[in-house]
VMD Tcl script that draws the C-alpha trace (Angstrom):
set ca {
  {46.36 -24.43 -72.56}
  {44.18 -26.95 -70.73}
  {42.98 -26.31 -67.20}
  {41.20 -29.04 -65.20}
  {39.85 -28.02 -61.81}
  {38.65 -30.42 -59.12}
  {37.99 -30.63 -55.40}
  {34.80 -28.64 -55.04}
  {31.74 -29.78 -53.14}
  {29.25 -29.02 -50.40}
  {30.71 -28.04 -47.04}
  {29.31 -26.57 -43.84}
  {30.32 -23.09 -42.69}
  {33.69 -23.27 -40.97}
  {34.74 -26.27 -43.02}
  {37.62 -26.73 -45.44}
  {38.17 -27.76 -49.03}
  {41.25 -28.12 -51.19}
  {40.92 -27.30 -54.85}
  {43.35 -28.58 -57.47}
  {44.00 -27.51 -61.03}
  {46.09 -29.59 -63.41}
  {47.55 -27.55 -66.25}
  {48.89 -28.69 -69.61}
  {50.00 -27.10 -72.86}
  {52.27 -24.45 -71.36}
  {55.66 -24.17 -69.68}
  {54.02 -24.33 -66.26}
  {57.16 -23.58 -64.24}
  {57.44 -20.01 -65.51}
  {53.78 -19.03 -65.64}
  {51.93 -17.03 -63.07}
  {48.74 -18.84 -62.01}
  {45.56 -17.56 -60.44}
  {42.27 -18.68 -58.93}
  {39.09 -16.80 -59.74}
  {35.53 -17.36 -58.59}
  {32.09 -16.44 -59.80}
  {29.15 -16.38 -57.42}
  {25.57 -16.62 -58.72}
  {24.54 -13.31 -60.25}
  {27.95 -11.73 -59.76}
  {30.99 -11.02 -61.89}
  {34.00 -13.29 -61.86}
  {36.59 -12.05 -59.37}
  {40.24 -12.72 -58.62}
  {40.78 -14.72 -55.45}
  {44.54 -15.35 -55.40}
  {47.56 -15.48 -57.66}
  {51.05 -16.95 -57.45}
  {54.12 -16.43 -59.59}
  {56.16 -19.19 -61.21}
  {58.44 -20.00 -58.30}
  {55.97 -19.20 -55.56}
  {57.85 -16.18 -54.23}
  {55.03 -13.72 -54.93}
  {51.49 -14.35 -53.74}
  {48.44 -12.09 -53.76}
  {45.10 -12.61 -52.00}
  {41.83 -10.79 -52.23}
  {41.17 -9.13 -48.87}
  {38.10 -11.27 -48.13}
  {40.09 -14.52 -48.22}
  {43.32 -13.45 -46.53}
  {44.26 -15.65 -43.56}
  {41.70 -18.28 -44.68}
  {42.83 -19.37 -48.15}
  {46.28 -20.52 -49.26}
  {47.42 -20.75 -52.87}
  {50.33 -23.05 -53.69}
  {51.78 -24.93 -56.63}
  {53.70 -28.08 -57.43}
  {55.80 -27.42 -60.52}
  {56.71 -31.11 -60.80}
  {53.03 -32.00 -61.13}
  {51.91 -28.95 -63.17}
  {49.31 -28.36 -60.49}
  {48.12 -25.31 -58.59}
  {46.13 -25.64 -55.37}
  {43.78 -23.52 -53.30}
  {43.41 -24.59 -49.67}
  {40.26 -23.00 -48.28}
  {39.69 -22.97 -44.53}
  {37.04 -21.35 -42.34}
  {34.67 -21.30 -45.28}
  {31.74 -18.91 -45.23}
  {28.44 -18.96 -47.15}
  {29.70 -15.98 -49.15}
  {32.51 -18.19 -50.51}
  {29.89 -20.13 -52.48}
  {30.85 -19.87 -56.14}
  {32.27 -21.67 -59.13}
  {36.05 -21.59 -58.79}
  {38.32 -21.39 -61.84}
  {42.05 -21.52 -62.21}
  {43.71 -19.49 -64.92}
  {46.93 -18.45 -66.54}
  {46.59 -14.65 -66.31}
  {48.74 -14.10 -69.38}
  {46.35 -16.26 -71.44}
  {43.00 -14.95 -70.25}
  {40.20 -15.42 -71.16}
  {41.15 -19.12 -71.38}
  {39.17 -20.92 -68.64}
  {38.66 -24.45 -67.44}
  {35.27 -25.90 -66.61}
  {35.47 -24.73 -63.02}
  {34.60 -26.54 -59.81}
  {31.54 -25.75 -57.70}
  {31.91 -24.84 -54.05}
  {28.79 -24.57 -51.90}
  {29.06 -23.48 -48.29}
  {25.79 -24.14 -46.50}
  {24.43 -25.69 -43.36}
}
mol new
graphics top color blue
foreach p $ca { graphics top sphere $p radius 0.5 }
foreach p [lrange $ca 0 end-1] q [lrange $ca 1 end] { graphics top cylinder $p $q radius 0.2 }
display resetview
């Protein structure tokens, strides 16, 4: 599997970013996908996950009502729309195929700071 994340950057508190992850090497349509993040000095943690057809979605409590995970099965891409960003959202964000962990992409850096 290949996972290529993009869309990170520096944003002020309250701002928004949209992360993308293009996936290859698997039958994307049937695979559950997930976004994880790792803040400096902390363990990697699950942020959100979505099943193959998008009918099941899970969010970590701290991002509920602010983040939205979605996928485009025609483009083999999973997204993470992040709104109302907080400094504590600062981290490297990774997408993953939970079934194939610990396969990771290179991640994309998100910094929330004024």
